[in-house]
N, C-alpha and C positions, 0 to 999 in steps of 0.2 A: 498490949494492942487491944483496942475495943472490938467487941463483937461485930459492930457495924462495919469497921474497917476490914475485918477478916472476910466478911460476906462480900464486900466490894471487890477485894482481891480475887476471891474465888470466881466471881462473875466474869472479871476481866480475863482470868486465865482460861475459863471455859470458852469465852468468845474467841480468844486467840487460837486455841486448840481447834475449835470447830472451823475457823477461817482457813487454817492451814491444811486441814484434812483433805479437802477437794483437790488441792495441788498435788499432794502425795498420791492420791488416788488416780489423778490424771496422769502423773508421771509413771505410774505402774501400769497404765492401760497399754494393751498390746495393739499396735497399728499394723495393718496389712500393707506390705510394700512389694515393689518389684525391683530387682537388683540386676546389675550387669557387671562383668569383670573389667578391671583396668587392663588396658592393652599396652604393649611395648611396641612402638613402631618407629621407623626412620622418618624424621621430619627436618625441615630446614631450621637453622638457628634464627631466632626472632628478636626483634628490638622494637620498642615503642617509639613512635614519632609523633610529635605534637602537630595537630592540624586544626583547620577552621572549617566549620560547617558553612557551605555556600549554597545559594539557590541554584537549581538546575538551569533556570532561565531568569534573566533579569532585563527589563526594558523600560525606558522612559517613553511613554506613548505620547506622541505629539500630534498636532493638527496638520492636515495636508492642505488646508485652505485657510483663508482669512475669514473671520466671522465673529459674531457675538454669541456667547454662551447663554442658552435659554433653559437648559436642563443640565444638572450635575448630580446624578442620583447615587454616587458612590461615597463611602465613608472610609477614612483611613483605618486599616486593620481588618476590614471585611474581605470575604472571599468573592471573587468574580470568576465566571466561567468564560470559556473561549467564545467570542462573538458577543459578549454582554456589553451593553452600552455604558460608556464611561462619561460621555458628555454629548450634548446635542447643540449644534449651532443653528442660528436663524436661517430658514430656507424659504420664506414666503415668496420672495421675488422669483427665485429659480423655479418654485413650484408652479407659478403662473405661466412662466415661459414653457415649462414642460407640458402643461395642459394644452397650450396653443400648438406646440410642436406635435403632440400626439394626435390632435384633431387633423392637422395638415397631413400627417403620415397616413391616417385612416382614409382621407380623401384620395391620396395618391394610390394607396393599395386598392381601393374600389375601382379607380380608373384603370389600373393595370389588370385587375380581374375582368373588367368589362372587355378590354382589348383581347385578353387571352381566351375568353369565351367565344369571341367572334360574333357574327351577326345572328340575331334571333330569327327563327323561321318566319315570324310575322313580318319582320323587316324585309326579308328576302321576297316574300309573297307580295308585299306592298310595292317593292321596286319592280317586280316582274309585271304586276298589273299596270303600273305607270308606263312601263316600257311598251306593253302591248297596246295601251291606249294611244300613245304617241305614234306607234307604228301604223295603227289603223288610220289615224289622221294624216300621217305622212303619205300613206298609200292613196287615200282619197284625194288629197290636194295635188298629188303628183299626177293622178289620172285626170283630174279636172284641168290641170295645166296642159296636159297633152291633148285633150279634146279641144280646148280653146285654141291651141296652136293649129290644129287641123282645120277648124272652122275658119280661123283667120286667114289661112292660106287659100281655102277653097271658095269662100263666099265673101270674105272681107266684112262680115257683119259685126265684128268685135273691134272696138277701138284699141289703139296701141296702148293706151293707159290701162285698160282692163286686162290686156294680155300681160303687161309687165307686173301688174298687181298679183295675177295668178302665179307668175313665176316666183315672185318674192314670197308669197304665202307658202308655196310648195317648198321653197328653200328653207324657210323658217321651221316648217314641220319636220323636214329632214334633220336639221340640227337638233331639234327638241328630241327626236327619236334617238339620235346618236348619243345625246346626253343621258337620256333615260336608260339606254342600253349599257352605257359605261357605269352608271350608278348600280344597275342590277349586277353587272359583272363584279364590281367591287364588293357588293354585299355578299355574293356567293364566295368570293375569294377570301373575304375577311381582312382584318387589319394587316398591314405590311410588317414584315419581321423587324425592320428598322424602327417602326413606330412602337412596337412592343418593347424593343430593347431600350429605347429612350424612356419609356414609362417605367421600366424596371430600374433603370439608373436613377430616376427621380425618387423612386421608393427607397433605394439604397442610401441616397443622400439624406433623406429625411429620417430614415432609421438611424443613421449615424448621429444625426443631430439629437434625436431623442435619447439615444444611449449616452451621449456626452452629457446631457442634462441630468440623466439619472445617476451617472457616475459622480457628477458634481454634488448632487444631493446626498448620495451615499457617503461621500467624503466629509460632509457636514455632520455625519453621525460617527463619532470617534468610539471605536470598540477595542476590547482587549483581544489580542491575537492568540492568547493561550490562557488556560486556567491558572489562577494564582491568587495572590493577596495584595491588596493596596497598601503600599508602605509610605506613599507620599502623595499629597494633593498639591497640584500646581495651578489650580484655577478655581473659579466659583461662578455662580449665576450672575450674569450681567457683565462679566469681564470680556473685553475684546482680545481675541487671540490672533496672532499673525501666523502665517504658514511656517511650520517648523517649531512653534512654541510647544513646550511640554505641558501636558494636561494632568497626567498622573504617572506614578511609577509602580510597576507590577513585578512581583517576583513569583516564580513557580517553586513550590515546596512539596509537591506530592512525592517527588524524589529529590534528594539533596546530594550535593557533591562535597565530600570532605577533601580538602586540599592540604596535603602534608608535604613538608620540605624534607627531602631525603638526601643524605650525604652521598657523594659520588662513589664511594667505596661499596655502597650497598646497592647501587643501581643495577649491576649485572644480575642480581637475584630477584629483582622486581619485574614480573611479567604481566602483560595485559591479560585480563580474564581471570586472574587469581581471586579466590574468595578469601577475604581477610577479616579479622576481628576489629571492630571499632568500638572504643569505650567513650562514652559521653559522661564526664564527671558529674554533670547535673543530674543524671539518671544512673546512679551507681548500682541500682538494683535491676538494671536492664542490660541484656546482651544484644548488640547490634552486629550485623554482618554487612559487608559491602563487597563490590566487585571492582577491581582495578580496571578503569576504562581507558586511561591514557597517562602517559608521562611525557612531559615536554623534553625535547632533545637539547634544549639550551638551559644552562645553569645560571643562577644568580652569581655574577662574577665576584661579588664581594663575599657572600656567604659560602659559595661553592656548593650549593644545594640545588636539587632538581625538584620542581613541583610535580607531585603525583596525585592524580584525581581518582577518588574512590566513590562510586555511586552507591547510595544507601537508600532503601525504601523507607519513606517516612510513614508515620502513623497519624491519621487525622482523627481527632476526638472533638466532638461537638463543633465541627467546622473550624477547628483550630489545629495547627500542626504541632506535633510533639517536639520535633527538632526544628529549631529556628535558626535563621541565618545569623552568623557571627558567633555561635556557640563554640566553645573549645572542645576539641576531640583528640583522642589518642588512638593511633592506628598501629596494630601489630603487623609489621612487615618482615619478610625473610631477609636476613643479612649475611647468611653464610651457607656452607655446605650442609648436607644431610647429617643428622645425628640421632642417636637413639633417645626417644622421649616416651613418657607415659601419657596415654590418651584416655579420656573418659567421655561418655555421651554428654552432650551439652545439658540435657535434662537433669544430670546429676549435680549441677552447680546450683548452690543456694546463695542468692545475693541478698543485700540489704544490711549485712553486718559490717564490722570493721574491714573484714577481708572475705573474699569468696570462700565458701565452705562446701565440703562433700561429707556425706555420712557413710562411714565404712563399717562393713560387717566383718569383724576379725575372725569369728568362728567359721568353720566350713559351713557353707549354706546349702540347704536343700529345700525343696518345696514343702511348705507347712512347718518348717523349722522355726522355733522361737529363739531369737538371739538378740543380744544387745548391740547398739550402734555406737560408733565413736565419731565425733565431729573432728574433721581435719581441715585446718585452714590451708589454702593453696594459693599459688600465684598462677594466673592464667597465661598461656602462651599462644602458640600458633593454632588457628582454627582451620580445620580441614574437613569439609563435608559436615556430617552430623556429630563429629568428634572434636574435642578441644584438648590441647596440651595442658597438663597441670603439673606444677612443681610444688612438692610438699612431702609430708611423711606418708608416702604411699609406696606400694610394691606392685609389680605386675601380677595379674590374676587375682588380686584382692577384689572383693565384691563391694560395689558402691550402690547406694539407693538411687534409682532413677525415676521412680513414681511413688508418691506418698511421702516425699521428704520435706514438704513445705512447712509442716508443723512439728517436725521431730526435734527432740532435745538430746543432748549427750547422755549416754548410758540408758536411754529408753529402750525397752524391749519391743521388738517388731516380729511380725509373722511374715515370712517370705512366701508369697503366693506364686511367683514366677521368677525364673532366672533367664534373662534375655542373653542370647549369645553375643559376643563381641563382633563388631563389624569386621569382615575379612579384609576390606579395603577402604579405610576411612577417607581416602582421597576422593 
């Protein structure tokens, strides 16, 4: 072998050795962890049921009126909030009608206000002055008539025509006074109750007309009734839509419902309000929990299964829901009587591998002790509170790592900084 070849081999061996040294060093690094004991508790027997992720709400939003679409601001897949505009129909003609109706309503309201306020002091004073003037003229002409009557009887110096004219003038003055007095009395008394009631009714009629036009305009703006996501567009700008035609389809995914079909033998153990584990195969490294909200009292007569609905809180990332409608789910539901099982805190479960794993401290643990950990593959069972059932190579009272387990490897040494007590009542 040539000297050059030997040198090359030495360099390669040195490179490989130096590359592997950090891994060994890292493997021998001591990580600080918190541990908790495995608990033995009575839990119900569990079975996995296949389900489907469904939206909490789903609606095809339609138009309440006929009209032409002039705005369509939504795009399939985007999020909309409650009350957000989905489409706008043409409203120019109705807007003009509303403007005229509002002006007429304002006129009627001012007229009613005028009647309710009654006569102004200046109007009353004007009527009183007119009444006083007509009274004085009436008194003057009446006295003149009486004098002419006396003169006519005693001396006969006044013609019959002059006397009749005096009588007529005095009568006209009396009627003018009576009319002025009536006007004054009406000014003091103010408008009649019936007149105010008629004006109030006219205001109510025109108010109803305005509200009707406003409601019609409001119906020309098609909005979403809840927050969700657009999953289908059924219209576009320029299209004519008839009353009842669908404009868009919206689904709510802030919370989802997993619908699982459960056999009738298991239904007696399924109770509303139970907290259960939900697995989504698409997200094998995540644990989800849900609450049983309802179970239909009628079965599918062909499959003999009952639909059970479990509400699960969704996670919204960058305005996109993590759980989407139609995804496959598996739900852990109780199917039998209580039995002894091993429970660990949910924080002890490490996901992402072929199977869920927990890291076990085999040696007796105490604070500041340095011990090695062992990886144990487990099968998850019933979820109860902050604890979850595990099936695997575990024993009660063994210590499992609950904090600091994300980057552990089998046989790695750890330093125990805290031993958390087990939950006295995991339910």
